N, C-alpha and C positions, 0 to 999 in steps of 0.2 A: 705656537700658533702657525709658524711658517711650515712646520713639518706636516701638518694635516692638510693645508690648503695649497701649498706650493712646494713640493719636495725639492725642486731645484730652482735657483734664482740666477739669472745671468750676471756675470761679474761686471759687465758694462753698466748694468742698472745699479748694482751695489756701489760701483765707483762714483757714479753721479750722485747718489744719495749720501754717501759718506764724504763727498767733497774732493775726491781725487781727480775728477775730471769735471768739465762744465758742459753746458748744453751746446756750445758753439761748434764742437767737433773739430777743433784745430789740431795742430801737430803735437801738442802736449798730451793729447788723449792717450796715445800709445804708452807713453811713459807713466801716465796716471793709472792706466790699466795694470801695468806691471807692478807698480807700487801697491795698488789695491790688492792684487793677487798675493804679493808677499805679505802684506798686512793680514789678510784673511788667513793665510796658512800659518803665520806666526801666532795667531790667536786661536788655533785649533780647528779651523774650517777645512773641510775636504773640498778641494777644487779640482775639477776634471773637465775633459772635453765631452760634451753631450754628443752621442753617436748620431742622432737624427738630424741635428742642425750644425754640427761641427763648431758649436759655440762654447766658450769657456763658461762654466756654470759652477756655482757653489751648491753642493749637495747638503740640504738642511737635515737630512736623516742621519748623517754621519758626523761625529765630532771626535777630534783627536785630543788627548790630554797631554801628549808629549810636549815638553818645553814649558809647561806651566809649573810654577813653584808649588810646593806642597801647601804653603800657607794660602796662596791664592786659590788653589783647588778647594781647600776647606771652606773658604769664604763663599764659594759658589754653591757648594753642596752642603 
């Protein structure tokens, strides 16, 4: 569903939704963004800098299978 309506999603949004950061915008947000980026990459997401806004985004059209065990891969597909 994300692929068809929103091909890229800001990592800052994903970090708030997944609980890595909160709405306060405190000092922990930078660390939370880095943790979220690492988590997204570790689970196969393609994270890049969007050229128009210079914002870190997750590209919902691309998915990497590296690092996922064969058993886990078979469960998803």
